[in-house]
C-alpha positions in Angstrom: 101.1 122.7 80.6 99.7 122.9 77.1 95.8 121.6 77.0 97.2 118.6 74.9 99.8 117.9 77.7 97.4 118.1 80.3 95.2 115.0 78.6 98.9 113.3 78.9 98.2 109.8 80.1 101.8 109.1 81.0 102.0 113.0 83.2 103.6 114.7 80.2 106.4 111.8 80.0 106.8 111.2 76.2 105.9 107.2 75.6 108.8 105.0 74.5 107.3 101.9 73.9 104.7 100.2 72.7 102.3 100.0 75.5 103.4 103.1 76.4 102.3 104.6 72.9 98.9 102.2 73.6 97.9 103.7 76.4 98.8 107.1 75.9 96.5 106.8 72.7 93.6 105.0 74.7 93.4 107.6 77.5 93.5 111.1 75.8 90.4 110.9 74.7 89.0 110.1 77.7 90.8 112.3 80.1 90.1 115.1 78.1 86.3 115.9 78.6 86.1 118.2 75.7 87.0 115.2 73.3 84.6 112.6 74.9 82.2 115.2 74.8 82.4 115.6 71.5 82.8 111.9 70.5 79.8 111.3 72.3 77.8 113.6 70.2 78.9 111.6 67.2 77.9 108.7 68.4 74.5 110.4 69.0 73.9 112.5 65.9 74.5 109.2 64.1 72.1 107.3 65.8 69.1 109.8 64.7 70.7 110.1 60.9 69.6 108.2 58.6 72.8 106.3 57.4 74.3 107.7 60.3 77.1 105.2 61.3 78.9 107.6 58.6 79.3 110.7 60.7 81.5 108.5 63.6 83.1 106.8 60.4 83.9 110.4 58.7 85.2 111.2 61.9 88.0 108.9 63.4 89.2 108.9 59.6 89.7 112.6 59.6 91.0 112.6 63.1 94.0 110.1 62.0 94.6 112.2 58.9 95.1 115.4 61.3 97.3 113.8 63.8 99.3 113.1 60.6 99.2 116.9 59.4 100.7 117.8 63.0 103.5 114.9 62.8 104.1 116.0 59.1 105.1 119.2 61.3 102.4 121.8 59.7 101.3 124.6 61.7 97.7 125.1 62.3 96.9 128.5 65.1 94.3 128.2 67.7 93.8 124.5 67.1 91.8 124.3 70.5 89.6 127.5 69.8 88.7 125.2 66.5 88.0 121.8 68.9 86.4 123.3 71.7 83.8 125.1 68.8 83.1 121.7 67.1 82.3 120.4 70.4 79.4 124.0 70.9 78.2 122.9 67.4 78.1 119.4 67.8 75.6 120.0 71.0 73.6 122.8 68.8 73.0 119.8 66.2 71.7 118.0 69.0 69.7 120.7 70.3 68.0 121.8 66.5 64.7 120.1 65.9 65.7 119.9 62.0 69.6 119.7 62.1 71.0 118.7 58.6 71.0 116.0 56.9 73.2 113.3 57.3 75.9 113.8 54.4 76.3 117.4 55.8 76.9 116.1 59.4 79.1 113.6 58.2 81.1 116.5 56.7 81.1 119.3 59.1 82.1 115.7 61.7 85.5 115.0 59.2 86.4 119.0 59.2 86.1 118.3 63.2 88.1 115.3 62.9 90.8 117.2 61.5 91.0 119.7 64.6 90.7 117.2 67.1 93.1 114.4 65.9 96.0 117.0 65.5 95.7 118.3 69.0 96.0 114.4 69.5 99.1 114.7 67.7 100.9 116.9 69.8 100.8 114.6 73.0 103.1 112.3 70.8 105.2 114.8 68.4 108.7 113.8 68.7 107.9 110.2 69.5 109.8 106.9 68.0 107.7 105.4 65.7 106.8 102.3 67.4 105.2 104.5 70.3 104.2 106.5 67.9 102.2 104.1 65.9 100.7 102.3 69.2 99.5 105.7 70.1 97.8 106.2 66.7 96.1 102.9 66.6 95.0 103.8 70.3 93.0 106.7 70.0 91.7 105.3 66.9 90.3 102.4 68.9 88.8 104.4 71.5 87.2 106.5 69.4 85.4 103.9 67.6 84.7 102.5 70.9 82.9 105.8 72.2 81.1 106.8 69.7 79.7 103.2 68.8 77.9 103.0 72.2 77.0 106.0 72.4 75.7 104.8 68.3 74.1 102.2 70.3 72.6 103.6 73.5 71.2 107.0 71.7 69.4 103.9 68.7 68.3 101.0 71.4 67.9 103.0 74.5 66.9 106.5 74.1 64.9 106.1 71.3 63.3 102.7 71.1 62.9 103.0 75.4 60.3 106.4 75.0 57.9 107.8 72.9 59.1 110.1 70.8 58.5 112.9 72.1 60.3 112.1 75.3 63.8 110.6 72.9 63.2 113.9 71.5 64.0 115.6 75.0 66.5 113.6 75.3 68.9 114.3 72.8 67.5 117.7 73.4 69.6 117.2 77.1 72.2 115.7 76.3 73.1 118.2 73.3 72.4 121.2 75.6 75.2 119.4 78.1 77.6 118.7 75.5 76.9 122.6 74.2 78.3 123.9 78.1 81.1 121.8 77.7 82.1 122.9 74.5 81.4 126.6 76.1 83.6 126.2 79.1 86.5 125.0 76.9 85.7 127.6 74.6 85.9 130.4 76.8 88.5 129.0 78.7 90.6 128.9 74.9 89.9 132.4 74.5 91.1 133.8 77.9 94.0 132.5 77.7 94.2 134.5 74.5 93.5 138.2 76.0 94.8 137.2 79.0 97.5 135.2 78.6 99.3 133.5 82.2 102.5 135.4 83.5 105.6 132.8 82.9 107.0 130.9 85.3 
């Protein structure tokens, strides 16, 4: 199975109606720990940046565009390498004491969104219009929910409950975990390129 199908809520079966399309769209970012880790990192970065809410907004809008690029049959090679690389990058941004300012991070978030959205598009490619639109709505809604939940937790729990030093440690710890997830997926993709599996 391709990485996108491995994240498919319908066990590889193409959604055929509105409910299945929406369910598949909601499930894809949750089933895939790579996408989930990235969305959490987006929300946490938003919590520590001034006007940080722009970061998840940029990501969600861009992910919709990325899915559209795939559905328009434009080919982007090595998409999973870019997805896993973006997770590592955002983990590093959380670990850094002085990360780039909000416009830069929002820009990086938008670029990453194109790749994540393109990967989402793989799971619905070839579906009819109703399940396709429901899928787009589903993954957009769940990304908003997850990123804003991470934003709220970062803002109202991690930043308010502990002294500033401890809060910084919490965010850095989260960044290290997210880096680990990204590196694991990146290494897996590199190995797949260097040592492709023999055809069944």
